N, C-alpha and C positions, 0 to 999 in steps of 0.2 A: 554677354561674358569675355573679360579681357582673358588673354591668352594667362595669365598671372592666376586669377581667379578661376579658369578652368581645370589649371594643374592642381590647383588646391582641392576643387571640387573633385577629380578624379582620384587623387591621394585619400580623400576621406572615403571615398566609395571602396576603394581598394583594401583601405584598412578594416573598414567595417565588414567587408566579405573574409579576407585572409586572415587578419591579424598585423600587428606593426611589422613584426621582421620580415613575414612572408610579401606582404606588399611592397615593401622597399625593394626584395629581389625582383618581382614582376615588373615593377615601375621603371627598375633600372635597366631593364630588357627591352623595354617600349621606346620605338623610335620618338624622337623629341617633340616632332611636330604631332605625333599622335597623342602624347602625354598633354602637351598645351592645348590642343584644340579638339580633343576629342573625335579626331575623323574618323569616318567610317572606314575600315579597312577593306581591301581587295578581296574578292572572292579567291579560293584558294581551288586547287586542283590536288585531289585526293586519291589514292589509290588503296582500295579494300582489298587485302590479301585474305579470303576466307569468310564468304558471304553468307553464312548461315544465322543463327538467330541472331547473334550480336553484332556481326558486321553488316547484315542486312538492314536490322534495325537502326544503327546508329549511322549507317551510310544514307539512309534514306532521310534521316533527319537533318543532316548536312546537305542533302540536295535541295530540301524544302528550306533551309536557311541561305542557299543561294550558291552555295559549292558546288564544282563538278567533280563529279565522283565516278571511278570505274570500278565495277565490283569484278573481283575473280574469285575463283575456287577451282577444284578438279572436275567441276560439272558446269562447263560454259553455256549448256543449254538453260540451266537454272539460272544463271547470272544473266543472259539475254533476256529470260522472262521477266527476272524481278526488275531490270532496268526498263523494259518496256512498260511496266506496271506502274513503275515511278514517273515516268516520262522525262520532258527536257531538263538535262542536268546530267543525266544518268545513262552511262554505256557500260558495255560488258568486255571482258577481255581475258586473257591468260594472266597468271601470277608475274610474269615476267613483263608481259604489256603494263600491267597495272604499277609496277614497281617503277618502269619507265615514267609513266603517265604521272605519277603524283608528285606532288613537291612534299607531300607531307603522306606517309604510309601507314596503314592501321591494319594491324596483325589481330586477328582474331581465328586462331586455328587452334586444332589440340597441341598440347605443348610438346608433344613429341615429333610435331612437325618442323618446329623450329630449324633445327639442325640442318634438316637438309634445306630447308628454304634461304637460310643463310648462306650454303654454300652454292645453290643454284642461282642467288640473287645478289651473289657478294659484290659484283661490279656497280649494278643497280641501286642498291642500297646505303652504299658509301657516302656518307656524308648527309644524308637525309635525314629528316626528324621522323622518327618510326613509333608510332603510339601502340604499346603493346598491352593488349587483352587476354593474351593466352593465359590459361592457368595449368599449372601442373597437377594433374589429378593421377596419383598412383595407380587405382584400380584401373585407368583407362592407358595410361602412358607408361607404365612400368617403374623400373628403377631409376631411369633418368630424372622422372618426377619427385623421387624422394630424394634425389641428391639436390634437385632446385630447391625444394621447400627447406631442405637443413641449410643452403647457402642463403635462401631468401632469393626470389625471383628478380630484385632488381640487380643483383650480382648476377646472377646465372644467365639472363637473357642477353645481356652483352656479349656473353661468351658465343652464342647462337648466332648474335646478328651483327658481327664485328665492323665497326666503322659506322654505324648507325647511331644517331642521337635519342637515345631512347629515353620515353617516357611511360612509365606503367600507369595505366588509365582504364576505365571501363572494365575490369576484371571484377568488381567485388559485388556488384549488384545484376540480376537477371534481366534477360533482354524484355521480357513482358512489362517489369516496372520500368525500364527505361523508357519504353514507348507509350505506356499509359501515362506517366507522370510527367513527360515533356512538356513544359511551359505550363505547368499546373498553376492555378493559383495560390497565394500565400505563399510559404516557405517551400522553395524548390527542394528537389530530393538532390542530396549530397554525393557528390562524386570524388573520391579520394583519388589524389596523384602524387606521383614521387618522380623525380628526375634533375639529374646534375648539371644540364645544359640550360642556362637561363633562357636564351632565344626560344629552343624547343618546349620549355616548360611555358613560356609564355603563350605560345601558339596553341599548346594543348588546352591550356585556361580558355581561351578565346572559342576553340572548338565545342569544349563544353558549354559555355555558355550559349553557343549557337545551337547546340541541341536540345536546347531548353532545360539543361539542369545546373547546380550549382557546383563549382570546383571547390574542393578543399585541399590546399597544397600540404601534404605531410612532410616533406622534406626531400633528401636527396635520395637516390636509387637505392641506398642500403637500407632506408627505412620503408621501402615498399613491403618487406615482410610483415609488416605491422597491419597490412590488410590483405596479404594472401590468402589463397585457398586454406579453410581450417581455421582460421582465427575468429576471435570472438565478434567481429564486425562483419565477417563475410557473409553474403547473402542477406545482410539485413538493410532494407529500404529505408534509410535514416535521413533527415533534415541536415543540412550543413551543420546547425548548431549542436545537433545530436551528435553527430558523427565527429565532431571537435572534442566533445566532452568523452565520449566513449573512447578515443586515441590519446585523450589526456593533452591535446593541443589548448593554446591560449585562444580565448574567444577572439 
């Protein structure tokens, strides 16, 4: 396949997955060689901050996809056991060590922990891609969760993680479905994403695909409120087509 033919093939594939407008955004963010040749991208170093159900599940899927992942939480022994159970490509560390280690950071913590993490890791997260899966749950996180939901998490999270290039992703479906439906046959589990940074969004799209799910780009960070905790789609394991329909997105 020539470079021109490969470019057209990739464009058609992106349009089929994301729709015309979003495909143009993602393709514009891809390096020219990758757009033309479909080259396999190199593995990434990912720092998981919060290695509970969601962080542990998605981090494990990324290790299986060939990435290097450092798991971290408030319980280093848990992280060490998790990394040992996964094997090569997985390691454990403190949240600060994970933030230093990762080219990409994955936050999957109780939402009330974000402000403190943003302060403690301010230097380490600045300029890095931060995938935010944390949900504000008022009965657990208190008034700050109510405020975040009122603003929309896409607006609130950047206030808590200043300087990070945030993409909201992996907050909408439970960890068990993420694990059990990874790489399933037929139509894959749809995962909504929202972000303002084109390069960060492109990286998030790739990592959702590497985990065995189908990304659905909803729009900029302000639109993350459309799949926040308590919305009509929250907690519903939908295919990408079903998710687009539920959110009123173009096929």
